[in-house]
Steps between C-alpha positions, in 0.01 A plus 500: 500500500675822602292540815634170633860523377647491853282207611600137430275316255187389687218281371245701702590800283390326180201729445716808560756382243221437249353846558839663444554303177152589378560868571837494325423288194119536466474121524663196662676301232574128491867584554416699815288215632781250444755729665280544808431128509873427516589775748213435742473121453130536414348295214428707190141368500448641848633839392265499200206421727586804714519721189159375382341575836579874510336727244793745488745229386528391134709264291446700178621861454263781588706772333670817618169628639268259680174687566226367727178701539328464835177312433335543839134607484576854622759545222245373250246748635757776442546400135803268504369269227457782248846638581655157451329467160632845408857403588475169314373682194773764512772238546342262248512213748246240608426461869717229654720447192856638489546722197702345218789744546540389864446849635173483694226283648166638626280293730301519824568416865250455780555811718802727540401642840457848350119509511489850648687644201396276214485410225849363552750272331832335570783544255790264573338468845503874572162674538362788296176646637231752402494376141309692237499516123777761490730293721435192288602692187825610665571149629459365146744760366760423767476128426534548125807716564636224730552759775635340821263525798742716698457768233119498512321795667541473877136595561393175333642308795372719783297299752293703747400394852156667475438492876165674554428410862760422764448389858739371768698260283593754233546800730656371825829403345784360706865599500758253372572240766222594746339156488836324522614707796171419675571133433850516649389706801181313588564149368343272243223368726382850592487610136321182396245558776456860381418385149263242647327764717457714190295217344689547173370267230654431162425785260514284186144378544522177701487684833713253702632645827854622442631437853371142490680435173826645632477306827438169322806556283710602800401180683586274204800279564762616247845654484395755236180692427387713206299820458325561167331821388223406256511783247339296225201733485328326210133534594334710225415847624754497786798738509542615863817294550652667197462837674647370828802355320545818300470753785512312832753225429713581807212415737414181310861381523519598867185295558675200344806556719281534809336167419844344450617626839191363673495153341878457464530511121822583321378510141214676325354541154288760325304318231433787259245445225647526151269789412676706770849441364537879466529510881791257512785754485348732762436208735855369457631848582280515810632164617858618456425828678371305797802271500726806506296642791535173699123441469548188291771239456733377774487626861205731443523815717826353630312216670724196481323208331208706364561407138242531226531559127250523216498393135251622243356232274288593198183327392431436132131549436321227698199612706497175696832594662314740727386189690764447768588136432519565124716806571742288703523249215575783259752648743685167488520523120213261428164526330260682732273206585306536829583236760273303727490620862596391763790536531458876507781737397559604863634149567614392152526774240782625278734205430336318791588772756248670733383809310285805570329635190340842547342755272674836437237698691512256794875543543482878483218502757696271736793740480279790607329309780844419643578873505163651596344229718194279471252768613608719209364227273196375693363853544389461139271238354256253653524244780578217258684706238744745655683781329473638152500350152654623176265483202592508131206670330453506122232488233210743471603763753638852473804441722647152464794425726591403856267558795566408863191442717434373850363148495121517526457780243197445277530434129261789430725750681798378300309538172409858588860588585644367174237676288311196374210630289196273493675174594310177436770264626831479685737208461693477824810290568580462130369253245490229768298717738138604535275686258283737701186661358340826619297312764827408674671839503426541872730208576828577672859410417598260778596138553153436641317663207639598158853368529749627244869486423465856378340516155193706407392500134200725437244447221241764420145444377604522136727195520398157381597271790553217254809686376648453847387138518662418165824677592531313829402166342780538243738609776446191713514264201837655409640509854403151615822313578346185350577278800146392590218395268216708653689826442687409181193367318233696683651844436532423127144367477364809675704729276364329188141506626525867595628575147202307362270707720675823406431438130132421575525131414436367851183360653364441848667161488840670458433718804425189703826347377696811598355492849564127545863532387553808721379308807721201419802732473413666830479173693753274327796713387849443637572859609346840556518600136257230394271538802457875444520517119124462465405761762424767241278255307292400801476858633386647169251216453335619821551876474478564126282227343384735222858523368473129420137473396514769235782317321318167472357355181128424504554127437552254783781312324783609272766254377845575636648426153402718202521262203421767244778724633741206484468477120542873434863443397390244243248747358773761470731256319232393253363850456148389588257677729164384361229341712609146413848574637357565846394249765176571679451297816142383559330621816554277803132435566429316817861522621531551871848567639 
């Protein structure tokens, strides 16, 4: 708990305490749970439920080295599965099981946000990228020698920005304090109107008008307001916010402070996804630098009463916490369960206080609009989608990385720029987004057309699209928070049916079941995760039907339970494998599902 040593014990910091204990001890013991329960006056059962919710928290030891390979589809395409098998073999460890000597555990995680330089892994929550067989061999040696991470080769932990195309956002940088001085000189209403005139919409994907959100929060009747930077960039294939936090953090933080000055907030949070823990120290240093420069803290720029400070809270491996109401629950130390709306966060958010939650890119853009004016922004883009958009491009292209384009740029132009060779599909806006086939490459990135939070995953003509479908199906089954039945049950059913299809045991009836379940999830789920989790299924049904049809069995009906397979263990025990030891199911003549 060293990061919070000067702060009185707070129940809303429960998740942060648990993360610190996990990092220190490789697990959260019963003794630690009881100690927290006493100190924070929180029931031990509630603390255990929080631990169970987050995939980075464990009650059993993970060892000195906890290794998680990124299992996103682009990492798989780059060979991550084979590299993980190599490491497991060299360390003599089974995936997911801590080794008997307590030194190491090797497993997978959904996506590390390093798709432009994968395959990647996390080791004790610090990323290593550009994995190959040689690096895996060296990693195994370092682990067997019990070499502390700080003595590992520095190049292992180098994370590149990989910016291949920059436009106004990444080139027209502001000087420290420009946006805040404009606020003090021109007033909050003028700056809010400027952001409104710029038609800035949220850059996380939802596209809600930023000025409207800020105004609603400002008008809420409350003595205190909150600003939250949503840096829980968990959507597979997305990594633009990682680059902004790594190289443009000053402008992101100034955007938060600008928002605070406009709406009258005194407290802010950066909710940093656990996979980006490596950025924590540099962000803390940037916050302190700004406090020392009178750009943060009390009496900012010597303006009496302009007080605003920021805490960084870490996530712990829960994709659902990218949804703003789930993020606010997590920020308060709870399980990240999405909440019904209304009330909306702008009137009742963090701990019941009016709260603005904005994406990293949105806050940086607001900072620049305050400095450069609304015309600077609206000169780019379309009538309904002003400005530029940052794209995280990965997969089958020669130059994966960050690209900034004016809104309204066509998908085909983007594919040419990144060196996509013979693309058959692009998954935009992450696993929850749209799957575009070649017939749709003339579409444009814009709110009114192909809307995206910033992810482009490219698949060439040699890829089996069912690989992507299976990866995403497993992802959503794993990441469902479990709150509502349509998502909790539906995502698992779809995952199982896709596996059945993948192994060529499915029939047309199974495809009909998949489609029915996907539509139920879309229309009946509690939050956006469930309503969008089946998008890739329904899109690929329409755009890539052959990927499904060629995997089907010729029969119309196949039992979901394989009775013969169920008795294989008995055959092994008895040493029998003759014909009489097998069960042959009679054909289901006349059966109509």
